[in-house]
Residue, then its C-alpha position, 0 to 999 in steps of 0.5 A: m836474740d834468743l840463744s836457745d835456737f842454737s847448739d851450745d857447741f856453735i854458741a861456744l864457737v862464736r865465744e871462742k871467735v869473739k875472744t880471738i878474732g874480736e867482734v867485727k870479724t866474727v860478725k863477718y864470720l857469721r853472715k858468710e858462713k851461716d847466712m845471717t844479716m848484719i843485724q842478726a850477726k851483730q845481736f847474736v854476737d851481743a848476745v853471746k857476750k852477755 
C-alpha cells in the first residue's frame, strides 16, 4: 500500500495505535472510522509497521 496518499499525522496515529492496542484492534478501528475494507486496513497496518 502506498502511504503517500495519507497525511503524516494519520500515519503516526496508526503507528501509535498498533503499539498501544495491537494490530487487530487497529484494523477494526480503520474499518470503522475510515471505511476501509478488511484487506485495505490490514495492508495499511502492515505498511506502517515497516
